[in-house]
TORPA-4810 file (N, C-alpha, C, O; in nm, 3 decimals):
<nodes>
NODE_1_8.097_15.102_-5.121_8.214_15.019_-5.177_8.335_15.076_-5.126_8.346_15.199_-5.121_M
NODE_2_8.434_14.993_-5.084_8.553_15.048_-5.035_8.641_15.082_-5.145_8.641_15.017_-5.250_E
NODE_3_8.730_15.198_-5.121_8.820_15.246_-5.223_8.920_15.138_-5.253_8.944_15.054_-5.166_C
NODE_4_8.986_15.135_-5.381_9.079_15.041_-5.417_9.205_15.038_-5.333_9.263_14.933_-5.305_P
NODE_5_9.247_15.165_-5.293_9.367_15.168_-5.210_9.338_15.111_-5.068_9.421_15.040_-5.012_L
NODE_6_9.224_15.140_-5.014_9.185_15.070_-4.877_9.186_14.928_-4.885_9.236_14.860_-4.795_C
NODE_7_9.131_14.874_-4.995_9.119_14.732_-4.993_9.259_14.684_-5.014_9.297_14.588_-4.947_A
NODE_8_9.342_14.739_-5.102_9.487_14.675_-5.110_9.559_14.701_-4.977_9.640_14.615_-4.941_Y
NODE_9_9.543_14.801_-4.906_9.607_14.804_-4.786_9.567_14.708_-4.685_9.648_14.661_-4.605_M
NODE_10_9.429_14.672_-4.687_9.389_14.579_-4.585_9.420_14.441_-4.614_9.393_14.355_-4.530_K
NODE_11_9.480_14.409_-4.737_9.526_14.278_-4.761_9.677_14.280_-4.755_9.742_14.182_-4.792_M
NODE_12_9.727_14.376_-4.716_9.884_14.400_-4.711_9.936_14.361_-4.573_9.864_14.352_-4.473_S
NODE_13_10.066_14.341_-4.577_10.128_14.327_-4.444_10.112_14.435_-4.340_10.137_14.416_-4.221_P
NODE_14_10.068_14.555_-4.393_10.047_14.677_-4.299_9.905_14.678_-4.268_9.860_14.788_-4.236_C
NODE_15_9.828_14.584_-4.269_9.684_14.582_-4.257_9.654_14.655_-4.122_9.592_14.761_-4.125_K
NODE_16_9.694_14.606_-4.013_9.664_14.654_-3.878_9.700_14.803_-3.848_9.631_14.878_-3.779_D
NODE_17_9.825_14.841_-3.913_9.879_14.978_-3.905_9.779_15.056_-3.992_9.732_15.158_-3.942_V
NODE_18_9.741_15.021_-4.115_9.662_15.104_-4.193_9.521_15.118_-4.129_9.459_15.223_-4.146_F
NODE_19_9.468_15.017_-4.056_9.340_15.027_-3.999_9.328_15.133_-3.884_9.228_15.203_-3.863_I
NODE_20_9.450_15.135_-3.808_9.469_15.249_-3.707_9.464_15.375_-3.764_9.390_15.461_-3.717_K
NODE_21_9.539_15.394_-3.866_9.554_15.513_-3.948_9.409_15.568_-3.996_9.369_15.682_-3.975_W
NODE_22_9.340_15.468_-4.062_9.210_15.486_-4.115_9.111_15.521_-4.010_9.031_15.611_-4.038_E
NODE_23_9.105_15.466_-3.898_9.032_15.490_-3.764_9.050_15.627_-3.732_8.955_15.704_-3.718_D
NODE_24_9.177_15.661_-3.719_9.217_15.819_-3.684_9.148_15.922_-3.780_9.080_16.019_-3.746_C
NODE_25_9.176_15.886_-3.899_9.128_15.973_-4.008_8.960_15.976_-3.997_8.902_16.084_-4.002_L
NODE_26_8.898_15.872_-3.985_8.739_15.872_-3.960_8.705_15.945_-3.847_8.610_16.023_-3.854_N
NODE_27_8.782_15.928_-3.721_8.746_16.002_-3.612_8.753_16.157_-3.642_8.661_16.232_-3.609_A
NODE_28_8.859_16.197_-3.702_8.887_16.338_-3.728_8.757_16.390_-3.813_8.700_16.495_-3.786_C
NODE_29_8.718_16.306_-3.918_8.625_16.352_-4.012_8.498_16.360_-3.944_8.420_16.450_-3.975_E
NODE_30_8.468_16.269_-3.849_8.342_16.257_-3.775_8.325_16.374_-3.678_8.212_16.398_-3.637_A
NODE_31_8.428_16.447_-3.638_8.414_16.570_-3.555_8.354_16.685_-3.642_8.306_16.785_-3.588_Q
NODE_32_8.357_16.669_-3.769_8.288_16.781_-3.849_8.388_16.902_-3.854_8.505_16.898_-3.818_G
NODE_33_8.320_17.011_-3.904_8.394_17.133_-3.920_8.432_17.156_-4.066_8.402_17.065_-4.144_G
NODE_34_8.497_17.268_-4.116_8.529_17.293_-4.238_8.631_17.201_-4.289_8.695_17.133_-4.208_S
NODE_35_8.653_17.191_-4.419_8.760_17.102_-4.477_8.894_17.150_-4.405_8.969_17.060_-4.365_D
NODE_36_8.926_17.266_-4.387_9.053_17.316_-4.319_9.058_17.273_-4.184_9.163_17.228_-4.140_E
NODE_37_8.959_17.282_-4.114_8.951_17.233_-3.973_8.972_17.077_-3.969_9.054_17.034_-3.887_E
NODE_38_8.911_16.996_-4.043_8.929_16.874_-4.051_9.063_16.819_-4.086_9.114_16.723_-4.027_R
NODE_39_9.119_16.885_-4.189_9.258_16.852_-4.225_9.367_16.894_-4.132_9.467_16.824_-4.120_Q
NODE_40_9.348_17.020_-4.058_9.439_17.042_-3.949_9.418_16.948_-3.831_9.517_16.914_-3.766_E
NODE_41_9.304_16.907_-3.801_9.278_16.815_-3.705_9.359_16.672_-3.731_9.421_16.609_-3.645_R
NODE_42_9.345_16.640_-3.863_9.403_16.501_-3.897_9.552_16.523_-3.882_9.618_16.438_-3.822_F
NODE_43_9.609_16.629_-3.933_9.766_16.653_-3.937_9.808_16.644_-3.763_9.900_16.575_-3.720_V
NODE_44_9.743_16.707_-3.702_9.776_16.721_-3.563_9.757_16.590_-3.480_9.838_16.557_-3.394_S
NODE_45_9.651_16.521_-3.507_9.595_16.400_-3.434_9.655_16.276_-3.485_9.675_16.183_-3.406_T
NODE_46_9.684_16.266_-3.608_9.717_16.131_-3.656_9.855_16.137_-3.706_9.882_16.068_-3.804_C
NODE_47_9.946_16.210_-3.649_10.081_16.204_-3.700_10.151_16.071_-3.666_10.232_16.017_-3.742_V
NODE_48_10.116_16.021_-3.548_10.199_15.897_-3.529_10.150_15.773_-3.606_10.226_15.681_-3.635_S
NODE_49_10.021_15.776_-3.639_9.963_15.672_-3.710_10.012_15.683_-3.860_10.030_15.581_-3.927_Q
NODE_50_10.034_15.810_-3.912_10.079_15.841_-4.041_10.232_15.794_-4.055_10.274_15.742_-4.158_T
NODE_51_10.305_15.816_-3.952_10.452_15.781_-3.955_10.465_15.632_-3.946_10.545_15.570_-4.015_V
NODE_52_10.388_15.579_-3.861_10.394_15.416_-3.847_10.346_15.353_-3.989_10.403_15.255_-4.036_A
NODE_53_10.254_15.407_-4.042_10.200_15.361_-4.179_10.323_15.361_-4.282_10.353_15.265_-4.353_L
NODE_54_10.381_15.473_-4.279_10.487_15.502_-4.383_10.599_15.410_-4.364_10.648_15.351_-4.460_K
NODE_55_10.644_15.392_-4.233_10.744_15.304_-4.190_10.713_15.160_-4.235_10.792_15.092_-4.300_E
NODE_56_10.594_15.121_-4.196_10.549_14.988_-4.242_10.561_14.955_-4.400_10.614_14.855_-4.448_C
NODE_57_10.504_15.055_-4.465_10.501_15.045_-4.625_10.653_15.035_-4.649_10.691_14.940_-4.718_V
NODE_58_10.746_15.123_-4.599_10.893_15.118_-4.645_10.953_14.978_-4.605_11.053_14.939_-4.664_D
NODE_59_10.901_14.907_-4.515_10.952_14.774_-4.471_10.925_14.665_-4.591_10.998_14.566_-4.606_Q
NODE_60_10.815_14.693_-4.673_10.769_14.590_-4.756_10.769_14.658_-4.912_10.663_14.668_-4.974_Y
NODE_61_10.893_14.702_-4.965_10.898_14.770_-5.099_10.848_14.672_-5.201_10.779_14.713_-5.294_P
NODE_62_10.879_14.538_-5.189_10.834_14.441_-5.302_10.668_14.432_-5.310_10.604_14.427_-5.414_D
NODE_63_10.622_14.432_-5.196_10.472_14.414_-5.185_10.401_14.546_-5.252_10.307_14.538_-5.331_F
NODE_64_10.453_14.657_-5.213_10.395_14.785_-5.241_10.425_14.837_-5.374_10.352_14.922_-5.424_F
NODE_65_10.538_14.787_-5.439_10.583_14.845_-5.570_10.462_14.835_-5.675_10.456_14.917_-5.766_K
NODE_66_10.369_14.737_-5.663_10.267_14.739_-5.773_10.170_14.862_-5.752_10.111_14.910_-5.849_S
NODE_67_10.156_14.908_-5.629_10.068_15.023_-5.593_10.129_15.150_-5.612_10.073_15.243_-5.671_M
NODE_68_10.259_15.157_-5.558_10.318_15.299_-5.540_10.427_15.302_-5.644_10.499_15.402_-5.637_F
NODE_69_10.456_15.211_-5.743_10.561_15.217_-5.829_10.672_15.127_-5.805_10.682_15.065_-5.699_G
NODE_70_10.767_15.115_-5.913_10.868_15.018_-5.897_10.965_15.052_-5.773_11.028_14.957_-5.725_E
NODE_71_10.980_15.172_-5.720_11.073_15.168_-5.619_10.995_15.148_-5.490_11.059_15.169_-5.387_D
NODE_72_10.856_15.106_-5.477_10.799_15.077_-5.373_10.815_15.172_-5.235_10.814_15.132_-5.118_G
NODE_73_10.827_15.291_-5.276_10.836_15.385_-5.163_10.984_15.416_-5.132_11.012_15.499_-5.046_G
NODE_74_11.072_15.353_-5.196_11.219_15.361_-5.148_11.267_15.505_-5.190_11.366_15.549_-5.131_S
NODE_75_11.210_15.576_-5.278_11.259_15.698_-5.315_11.251_15.795_-5.192_11.347_15.864_-5.159_E
NODE_76_11.131_15.798_-5.124_11.105_15.878_-5.019_11.202_15.850_-4.911_11.251_15.942_-4.844_A
NODE_77_11.233_15.716_-4.892_11.309_15.674_-4.778_11.461_15.715_-4.810_11.536_15.753_-4.720_K
NODE_78_11.503_15.706_-4.944_11.639_15.765_-4.986_11.645_15.894_-4.948_11.743_15.927_-4.881_Q
NODE_79_11.549_15.988_-4.979_11.538_16.130_-4.961_11.566_16.154_-4.814_11.655_16.234_-4.781_N
NODE_80_11.489_16.083_-4.718_11.503_16.117_-4.590_11.642_16.069_-4.532_11.697_16.130_-4.440_S
NODE_81_11.692_15.958_-4.588_11.816_15.916_-4.544_11.936_16.008_-4.582_12.038_16.017_-4.514_E
NODE_82_11.913_16.077_-4.704_12.022_16.166_-4.747_12.001_16.303_-4.681_12.077_16.393_-4.717_S
NODE_83_11.914_16.327_-4.596_11.877_16.452_-4.526_11.850_16.567_-4.614_11.887_16.682_-4.589_H
NODE_84_11.779_16.529_-4.724_11.756_16.646_-4.819_11.630_16.713_-4.752_11.561_16.658_-4.667_E
NODE_85_11.611_16.837_-4.800_11.494_16.927_-4.764_11.370_16.847_-4.813_11.359_16.822_-4.933_D
NODE_86_11.279_16.806_-4.727_11.168_16.729_-4.783_11.069_16.815_-4.886_10.990_16.761_-4.964_P
NODE_87_11.084_16.947_-4.875_11.009_17.031_-4.960_11.061_17.019_-5.106_10.993_17.058_-5.201_S
NODE_88_11.183_16.964_-5.120_11.258_16.955_-5.256_11.217_16.831_-5.318_11.240_16.817_-5.438_S
NODE_89_11.157_16.737_-5.249_11.123_16.612_-5.300_10.997_16.612_-5.364_10.910_16.678_-5.308_A
NODE_90_10.963_16.542_-5.491_10.842_16.563_-5.555_10.735_16.491_-5.472_10.756_16.389_-5.405_P
NODE_91_10.614_16.556_-5.483_10.494_16.507_-5.413_10.452_16.375_-5.484_10.470_16.359_-5.605_M
NODE_92_10.395_16.284_-5.404_10.339_16.166_-5.453_10.210_16.137_-5.421_10.161_16.211_-5.335_T
NODE_93_10.134_16.043_-5.470_10.001_16.015_-5.430_9.989_15.991_-5.278_10.084_15.939_-5.219_D
NODE_94_9.872_16.029_-5.207_9.859_16.001_-5.057_9.962_16.042_-4.967_10.007_15.968_-4.879_H
NODE_95_10.003_16.171_-4.989_10.090_16.223_-4.913_10.053_16.357_-4.859_9.990_16.434_-4.930_Q
NODE_96_10.088_16.389_-4.736_10.043_16.512_-4.680_10.128_16.629_-4.726_10.251_16.623_-4.722_I
NODE_97_10.057_16.743_-4.774_10.126_16.859_-4.831_10.157_16.952_-4.703_10.068_17.014_-4.646_D
NODE_98_10.290_16.956_-4.664_10.313_17.027_-4.537_10.286_17.186_-4.543_10.269_17.259_-4.446_D
NODE_99_10.284_17.222_-4.674_10.271_17.374_-4.679_10.132_17.407_-4.653_10.108_17.513_-4.595_D
NODE_100_10.038_17.330_-4.690_9.901_17.373_-4.675_9.817_17.276_-4.562_9.701_17.299_-4.525_S
NODE_101_9.900_17.166_-4.517_9.832_17.077_-4.412_9.729_17.000_-4.466_9.639_16.958_-4.393_S
NODE_102_9.731_16.975_-4.589_9.615_16.889_-4.648_9.671_16.760_-4.690_9.789_16.752_-4.725_T
NODE_103_9.586_16.651_-4.686_9.607_16.524_-4.737_9.581_16.520_-4.886_9.470_16.541_-4.935_L
NODE_104_9.697_16.492_-4.960_9.690_16.493_-5.109_9.663_16.352_-5.156_9.740_16.263_-5.121_V
NODE_105_9.555_16.324_-5.234_9.515_16.191_-5.265_9.521_16.169_-5.409_9.490_16.060_-5.456_A
</nodes>
C-alpha cells in the first residue's frame, strides 16, 4: 500500500517532479548499505530533485495547505527570502536535517 503522502503528491500539480524525486530516493535505497550511507547518498545524489520538488510545492500553496498547513509551505519560502539562517527555522515534516544529513519524516 502506498503511503498517504505519496498518494497525495501523485495527484498533485507536482506529480512528475515528485516521481523523479521518489525514483532518486528508491535508487539510493536499492544500493544498500547502512542507514547513514543511504542517507548520505540520498543527500548528495538527490539534491536537484529535492530542490525542484520544494520549488514546485511552493508554486501551489493553495493546493498543498491541506497537507502541509495553512501557509502551504510559504513560511519556508519567507525564511529563505529574508535570508535568515536556515538552521534557525523550525523543522517541519519531510525535511532534510542538514546537521545529520537525514531525511526527517
